[in-house]
C-alpha positions in Angstrom: -1.7 17.1 -20.3 -4.5 15.8 -18.2 -6.3 12.5 -17.7 -9.5 11.6 -19.5 -12.8 11.2 -17.7 -13.3 7.9 -15.8 -14.5 5.0 -18.1 -16.0 1.6 -17.5 -13.8 -1.1 -19.0 -16.5 -2.0 -21.6 -16.0 1.6 -23.0 -12.3 1.3 -23.5 -12.1 -0.2 -27.0 -14.3 2.7 -28.4 -12.8 5.6 -26.5 -9.1 5.0 -25.7 -6.6 5.8 -28.4 -3.8 3.5 -29.7 -1.2 6.0 -28.4 1.5 5.8 -25.8 0.6 6.9 -22.3 -0.5 6.2 -18.7 -3.6 4.8 -17.2 -5.0 4.6 -13.7 -7.7 2.4 -12.2 -9.8 3.0 -9.2 -12.5 1.1 -7.4 -16.1 2.2 -8.2 -17.2 2.5 -4.6 -15.5 3.1 -1.3 -11.9 3.6 -0.5 -8.9 1.3 0.0 -6.9 1.6 3.3 -3.2 2.5 2.9 -0.6 3.1 5.6 -1.1 6.9 5.5 -4.7 7.3 4.5 -7.4 6.1 2.1 -7.7 6.3 -1.6 -9.9 4.8 -4.3 -6.9 4.2 -6.6 -6.1 0.6 -7.3 -3.5 0.4 -10.1 -1.3 2.6 -12.2 0.0 1.4 -15.5 1.5 2.5 -18.8 1.6 1.3 -22.4 3.1 2.2 -25.8 -0.5 1.6 -27.0 -3.1 2.6 -24.4 -6.0 0.8 -26.0 -4.1 -2.5 -26.2 -2.5 -1.9 -22.8 -5.8 -1.4 -21.0 -7.4 -4.4 -22.7 -4.4 -6.5 -21.8 -4.6 -5.3 -18.2 -8.3 -6.4 -18.1 -7.7 -9.8 -19.7 -4.3 -10.8 -18.4 -3.5 -8.9 -15.2 -6.7 -8.3 -13.4 -7.5 -12.1 -12.9 -4.1 -12.5 -11.2 -5.0 -9.6 -8.9 -8.3 -11.3 -8.0 -10.2 -8.2 -9.2 -13.0 -8.0 -11.7 -13.2 -5.2 -14.2 -16.8 -4.4 -13.2 -15.6 -3.2 -9.8 -13.1 -0.7 -11.4 -13.1 2.5 -13.5 -10.1 3.5 -15.7 -8.8 6.8 -17.1 -5.9 7.5 -19.4 -3.5 10.3 -20.5 -1.5 10.2 -23.7 2.2 11.0 -23.2 5.3 10.2 -25.1 7.4 10.1 -21.8 5.0 7.6 -20.2 7.6 5.6 -18.4 9.1 8.6 -16.6 5.6 10.0 -15.8 4.6 6.5 -14.5 7.5 6.4 -12.2 6.9 9.9 -10.9 3.2 9.2 -10.2 4.0 6.0 -8.4 6.6 7.8 -6.3 4.1 10.5 -5.5 1.4 8.0 -4.5 3.9 6.2 -2.3 5.0 9.4 -0.7 1.4 10.5 0.1 0.0 7.1 1.1 3.0 5.1 2.4 2.8 2.4 -0.3 2.1 1.9 -4.0 -1.5 1.5 -5.2 -2.8 -1.9 -4.0 -2.8 -3.5 -7.4 0.8 -2.4 -8.1 1.9 -3.8 -4.7 0.2 -7.1 -5.5 1.8 -7.2 -8.9 5.2 -6.4 -7.4 4.9 -9.3 -5.0 3.8 -11.7 -7.7 6.2 -10.8 -10.5 8.7 -8.3 -9.2 7.3 -5.6 -11.6 5.0 -2.8 -10.6 3.3 -2.7 -14.0 3.5 -5.1 -17.0 6.6 -4.0 -19.0 5.2 -5.5 -22.2 2.4 -2.9 -22.3 
């Protein structure tokens, strides 16, 4: 399995399936500084319904992270074992860059969760 192409958030409702899987967001331009390097990646998430999960992320989570959807792109991958894959990808990012993606770090500080467990 592989990720989709990067999409703007206004394309999500038309192109993202209502299937379980993972999603990632990145900033459109530039790189974010992490303890061990730079990356455009901002947030990793998962959902039992990707279309719903990405729309919920845009409407409910992004405002709390002080980020606007227009500054980000998203991609997705359908996967039944999405929670395990999510954990593995977060662990890999942390191993490579010394922290979780910035949005996940912010969410963790705010709620104690790295992603919204209701997705």
